[in-house]
C-alpha positions, 0 to 999 in steps of 0.5 A, a space after each residue: 500500500 502506498 501511504 503519504 504522510 502530509 504534516 504541517 511542520 515537522 516533529 520538533 521535540 527530541 522525544 517526537 523526533 525519536 518516536 517519528 524515526 523509530 516508527 517510520 523505520 518500522 512502518 516502511 517494512 509494510 508499506 511504500 511510505 513517503 512524507 511531505 512536511 509543509 512549512 508552518 507558513 503554508 498551512 493553507 488549502 492550496 499547498 495541502 491539496 498540491 501535496 495530496 494530489 489525487 490520493 485518498 485523503 484522510 484528515 486527522 480531526 478531533 470530530 472524525 471517526 474513532 477506530 480501535 486498532 483492529 478496526 483501523 487494520 480493516 480500514 487500511 485493508 479496504 483502502 489497499 484494495 482500492 490501489 490508490 495512494 492514501 494521504 494522512 493529513 495533520 494540520 498545524 497547531 490550529 488544525 487543518 483549513 476548513 476547506 481541507 476538512 470538507 474535501 477530505 475523503 475521510 476524517 479520523 480522530 484519535 479521540 476527543 483529547 487535543 494532542 500536542 502537534 508533535 505527539 499527534 505525528 508520532 501517534 499516527 505512525 504508531 497507529 499505522 504500524 500497529 494496524 499493519 502488524 495486525 494485518 500481517 498476523 504479527 504479535 505486536 498488537 498483543 
């Protein structure tokens, strides 16, 4: 499956950079994965849509649908069957522009808590990794 992670900004804190690197290395064993970090000053519809291209877009939003890890694994399997790249969109500290939220193919929420921007980036990679190990029948999910 082709996965594209699109974020406004990059992980800045040490723990987040380490977490990002760790789960990036793990996740790339399961998927063709790439990242686009858009500069904070370009947290706008034009730059985000340009980065996403014609991919299936999933906006990370507090009001989106929540998944358990097995539900996320099933969701990813369905997306993989489409054969289309899937882009996960993480906005800046103020979230994603309204137009992006409205145009996204799907909205996913990690829960009702507001997470620090850096932590949301690490949480995304870990969640995708966990779902990927479930789909591969590996024991990480225990």
